[in-house]
RODO-2510 file (C-alpha; in nm, 4 decimals, decimal comma):
residues 136
     n   res          X          Y          Z
     1     m     4,8057     1,3453     0,2388
     2     s     4,6658     1,0671     0,4503
     3     k     4,7539     1,0530     0,8185
     4     q     4,9358     0,7437     0,9439
     5     c     4,7288     0,5080     1,1504
     6     q     4,8060     0,2468     1,4193
     7     d     4,6025    -0,0676     1,4907
     8     h     4,5342    -0,2262     1,8273
     9     l     4,8623    -0,4320     1,7971
    10     g     5,0775    -0,1326     1,7325
    11     n     5,1226    -0,1921     1,3570
    12     i     5,1565     0,1347     1,1598
    13     f     4,9663     0,1824     0,8328
    14     a     4,9986     0,4631     0,5795
    15     s     4,6321     0,5524     0,6297
    16     f     4,3081     0,4502     0,7991
    17     s     4,1954     0,3040     0,4604
    18     a     4,5096     0,0982     0,4330
    19     m     4,4606    -0,0421     0,7828
    20     c     4,0947    -0,1349     0,7028
    21     k     4,1982    -0,2957     0,3764
    22     f     4,4697    -0,4995     0,5629
    23     y     4,1959    -0,6359     0,7954
    24     c     3,9576    -0,6951     0,4971
    25     q     3,6966    -0,4611     0,6438
    26     p     3,5114    -0,1857     0,4582
    27     r     3,6355     0,1539     0,5825
    28     t     3,2746     0,2716     0,6371
    29     r     3,1967    -0,0298     0,8554
    30     v     3,5026     0,0257     1,0786
    31     q     3,4282     0,3964     1,1083
    32     y     3,0655     0,3260     1,1964
    33     r     3,1704     0,0860     1,4693
    34     l     3,4277     0,3254     1,6170
    35     d     3,1674     0,6068     1,6087
    36     n     2,9306     0,3854     1,7974
    37     g     3,1813     0,3130     2,0814
    38     q     3,3367    -0,0125     1,9817
    39     s     3,7001    -0,0758     2,0441
    40     l     3,9466    -0,0558     1,7512
    41     e     4,0212    -0,4300     1,7918
    42     h     3,6501    -0,5244     1,7657
    43     a     3,5947    -0,2818     1,4811
    44     l     3,8766    -0,4391     1,2814
    45     l     3,8378    -0,8051     1,3701
    46     d     3,4644    -0,8619     1,3916
    47     k     3,3521    -1,0000     1,0532
    48     g     2,9884    -0,9160     1,1081
    49     y     2,7119    -1,1281     1,2442
    50     e     2,6353    -1,4756     1,1428
    51     c     2,2852    -1,5800     1,0535
    52     t     2,1207    -1,9133     1,1380
    53     d     1,8279    -2,0635     0,9474
    54     y     1,5383    -2,2701     1,0963
    55     a     1,7410    -2,5870     1,0425
    56     g     2,0466    -2,4659     1,2327
    57     n     2,2586    -2,3976     0,9247
    58     i     2,4948    -2,1035     0,9787
    59     f     2,5508    -1,8423     0,7086
    60     k     2,7963    -1,5488     0,7081
    61     s     2,5040    -1,3019     0,6673
    62     f     2,1295    -1,2648     0,6231
    63     n     2,1842    -1,2049     0,2517
    64     a     2,3895    -1,5225     0,2136
    65     m     2,1106    -1,7215     0,3837
    66     c     1,8509    -1,5733     0,1556
    67     h     2,0549    -1,6437    -0,1562
    68     h     2,1079    -2,0014    -0,0417
    69     y     1,7296    -2,0458    -0,0618
    70     n     1,7113    -1,8535    -0,3910
    71     k     1,5101    -1,5685    -0,2383
    72     s     1,5797    -1,2004    -0,2416
    73     p     1,6651    -1,0576     0,0985
    74     g     1,3982    -0,7905     0,0536
    75     c     1,1273    -1,0553    -0,0061
    76     v     1,2396    -1,2570     0,3008
    77     r     1,2596    -0,9417     0,5199
    78     t     0,9065    -0,8322     0,4137
    79     r     0,7650    -1,1779     0,4839
    80     l     0,9256    -1,1815     0,8277
    81     q     0,7930    -0,8366     0,9080
    82     k     0,4426    -0,9556     0,8180
    83     g     0,4822    -1,2360     1,0784
    84     m     0,5653    -1,5302     0,8508
    85     p     0,7741    -1,8032     1,0156
    86     l     1,1387    -1,8134     0,8957
    87     k     1,0955    -2,1531     0,7338
    88     d     0,8038    -2,0302     0,5195
    89     a     0,9717    -1,7023     0,4436
    90     l     1,2719    -1,8903     0,3078
    91     e     1,0973    -2,1800     0,1359
    92     k     0,7560    -2,0647     0,0172
    93     e     0,7445    -1,9898    -0,3560
    94     v     0,7033    -1,6284    -0,4569
    95     e     0,3686    -1,5580    -0,6233
    96     s     0,3757    -1,3558    -0,9465
    97     k     0,1827    -1,0285    -0,9237
    98     s    -0,0734    -1,1612    -1,1687
    99     e    -0,1390    -1,4737    -0,9591
   100     s    -0,1785    -1,2574    -0,6441
   101     a    -0,4185    -1,0207    -0,8250
   102     t    -0,6260    -1,3066    -0,9591
   103     k    -0,6584    -1,4650    -0,6133
   104     s    -0,7685    -1,1350    -0,4570
   105     r    -1,0356    -1,0849    -0,7229
   106     s    -1,1789    -1,4392    -0,7058
   107     i    -1,2007    -1,5025    -0,3350
   108     p    -1,5538    -1,4533    -0,1924
   109     c    -1,5561    -1,2440     0,1225
   110     t    -1,7846    -1,0763     0,3788
   111     d    -1,7671    -0,7335     0,5315
   112     h    -1,7987    -0,6389     0,8989
   113     k    -2,1838    -0,6327     0,8629
   114     g    -2,1977    -0,9860     0,7315
   115     n    -2,2736    -0,8833     0,3713
   116     w    -2,1387    -1,1355     0,1173
   117     y    -1,9346    -1,0240    -0,1924
   118     r    -1,8121    -1,2391    -0,4750
   119     s    -1,4644    -1,0810    -0,4561
   120     l    -1,2488    -0,8389    -0,2589
   121     s    -1,2570    -0,6004    -0,5533
   122     v    -1,6372    -0,5837    -0,5444
   123     m    -1,6413    -0,5210    -0,1746
   124     a    -1,3790    -0,2497    -0,2036
   125     r    -1,5774    -0,0790    -0,4812
   126     t    -1,8894    -0,0923    -0,2692
   127     y    -1,7150     0,1005     0,0084
   128     g    -1,5354     0,3268    -0,2328
   129     v    -1,1835     0,2288    -0,1300
   130     n    -0,8831     0,0684    -0,3000
   131     k    -0,8708    -0,3073    -0,2437
   132     k    -0,5033    -0,2726    -0,1439
   133     n    -0,6347    -0,1186     0,1862
   134     f    -0,7715    -0,4625     0,2744
   135     l    -0,4459    -0,6541     0,1892
   136     g    -0,2249    -0,4949     0,4475
***
């Protein structure tokens, strides 16, 4: 049987889960916050962080911001980790894998010794490595 629970205002709930549901918070989020030293009031009332885009628009979360721009959060996160500005990460069109592969094959390049190659693939084969090693 669930143990009764009391919130920061003194209201009694049948269980911890019932209290979390009353405050429209996932039980796991409230528990995580409490385990990390936050007060019960903050754990129950804080609705999470807001996220602001490059234009100053405020979204309820990072995911909501990404979906507003029709981008997957994973794609935007990867772009940001690679150093892309937020505006570009949100607005730049996503290349298909075939477009990306075609570009990497057709771009002339030079190695560290100044040798010219007609493509990244040719240079990679010359050195006996996978071209993905050059793409970061």
